[in-house]
C-alpha positions in Angstrom: 8.6 75.6 -4.2 9.7 72.0 -4.9 8.8 72.4 -8.6 10.7 75.7 -8.9 13.9 74.1 -7.3 13.5 71.0 -9.6 13.1 73.3 -12.6 16.2 75.3 -11.6 18.2 72.1 -11.2 17.1 70.9 -14.6 17.9 74.3 -16.2 21.4 74.3 -14.6 22.1 70.7 -15.6 21.1 71.4 -19.3 23.2 74.6 -19.3 26.3 72.9 -17.9 26.0 70.0 -20.4 25.5 72.4 -23.3 28.4 74.5 -22.2 30.7 71.5 -21.8 29.8 70.2 -25.3 30.2 73.6 -26.8 33.7 74.0 -25.3 34.8 70.6 -26.6 33.2 71.0 -30.1 35.8 71.0 -32.9 34.7 71.1 -36.5 38.0 69.5 -37.6 37.5 66.4 -35.5 35.0 63.6 -36.0 34.2 60.4 -37.8 34.6 61.8 -41.3 38.1 63.3 -40.7 41.3 61.4 -41.5 44.8 62.5 -40.5 46.9 62.9 -43.6 49.9 61.0 -42.6 50.8 60.3 -46.2 50.8 62.2 -49.4 50.7 60.2 -52.7 52.7 61.9 -55.4 52.0 60.4 -58.7 52.5 61.0 -62.4 49.7 60.8 -65.0 50.3 57.3 -66.4 47.6 54.6 -66.1 49.2 52.1 -63.7 50.4 54.8 -61.3 47.1 56.7 -61.4 45.1 53.5 -60.8 47.3 52.5 -57.9 47.1 56.0 -56.3 43.3 56.1 -56.8 42.8 52.6 -55.2 45.1 53.6 -52.3 43.1 56.8 -51.8 39.8 54.9 -51.9 41.0 52.7 -49.1 42.9 55.2 -47.0 41.4 58.6 -47.8 44.9 60.1 -48.2 45.4 63.0 -50.6 47.0 62.8 -54.0 49.2 65.3 -55.9 49.2 64.5 -59.6 51.9 65.8 -61.9 50.8 65.7 -65.5 52.6 67.3 -68.5 50.4 69.4 -70.7 50.6 69.8 -74.5 53.5 72.3 -74.3 55.5 69.9 -72.1 55.1 72.0 -68.9 54.1 70.1 -65.8 50.6 70.8 -64.4 49.9 69.8 -60.8 46.5 68.7 -59.5 45.6 68.4 -55.8 43.0 65.6 -55.2 41.8 65.4 -51.7 39.8 62.3 -50.9 36.5 64.0 -50.3 36.2 66.4 -53.2 37.2 67.1 -56.8 40.8 67.7 -58.0 41.9 71.3 -58.3 44.7 72.8 -60.3 47.7 74.0 -58.4 50.2 76.5 -59.8 53.6 74.8 -60.2 55.2 77.6 -58.2 52.8 76.8 -55.3 53.5 73.1 -55.2 55.5 73.2 -52.0 52.9 75.4 -50.4 50.3 72.8 -51.0 52.5 70.1 -49.6 53.1 72.2 -46.5 49.3 72.7 -46.2 48.8 69.0 -46.3 51.8 68.5 -43.9 52.3 64.8 -44.4 54.5 62.6 -42.3 55.8 61.1 -45.5 55.5 61.5 -49.2 55.1 58.3 -51.3 56.2 58.7 -54.9 54.3 56.2 -57.0 56.1 55.2 -60.2 59.5 56.7 -59.5 61.3 59.9 -60.5 61.0 59.3 -64.2 57.2 59.4 -64.0 56.8 62.2 -61.4 59.8 64.3 -62.3 63.0 64.7 -60.4 62.4 68.4 -59.5 59.2 67.5 -57.6 60.9 64.6 -55.7 63.9 66.8 -54.8 61.6 69.6 -53.7 59.6 67.5 -51.2 62.7 65.6 -50.2 64.3 68.6 -48.6 61.6 68.8 -45.9 59.7 65.5 -45.9 60.5 61.8 -45.7 60.2 60.5 -49.3 59.6 56.9 -50.2 59.9 56.1 -54.0 58.1 53.0 -55.4 59.9 52.6 -58.7 59.9 48.9 -59.4 59.5 48.1 -63.1 56.8 45.6 -62.0 53.6 47.5 -61.1 52.4 44.5 -59.1 55.4 44.8 -56.9 54.7 48.6 -56.5 51.1 47.7 -55.5 52.3 45.1 -52.9 54.8 47.6 -51.4 52.2 50.4 -51.2 49.7 48.0 -49.7 52.2 47.1 -47.0 53.2 50.8 -46.4 49.5 51.8 -46.0 48.4 48.6 -44.3 45.9 47.8 -47.0 46.1 44.1 -47.6 43.7 43.9 -50.6 45.5 46.6 -52.6 47.6 44.3 -54.7 44.7 42.0 -55.6 42.4 44.9 -56.5 45.2 46.5 -58.6 45.7 43.3 -60.5 42.0 42.9 -61.1 41.6 46.4 -62.5 44.7 46.1 -64.6 43.4 42.9 -66.1 40.1 44.5 -66.8 41.8 47.5 -68.5 43.9 45.1 -70.6 40.7 43.2 -71.8 39.0 46.5 -72.7 42.1 47.7 -74.6 42.4 44.4 -76.5 38.6 44.5 -77.3 39.0 48.0 -78.7 41.9 46.9 -81.0 39.8 44.1 -82.5 
């Protein structure tokens, strides 16, 4: 009798713990998930891409890359932190931004690199910060402060110096 009562208590305890954990289970929550509070909007030029990629590496925030193709039309690529970039139809640009639903959009490189139409489109609905200093080191410092990533500027400077060395070696 005591064994059957003890067995029943154990079964009820396991059932209640299992039910409680099942009710609180959420596949969109957990250690690997990051809230996308920022969206990095960037053009396809080396310093801007490098800065965006470094920022994404530290913060896991998504990137929307605007890149002109051979015909001069802009192509848009969505690069989430955890997977490969995918092409986005230009007409669906705002749908993707709405899907990401950022608190703010950070334009890296300014309107001349990204394109005014994209900046204006997101500016109607989202807070937009444009980093358009002619000095890319200043842009890296500003982005590091915005994202609270203190080593961003030093890593950016290090990678740019390495790119410059490689470029000079290829010329020789």
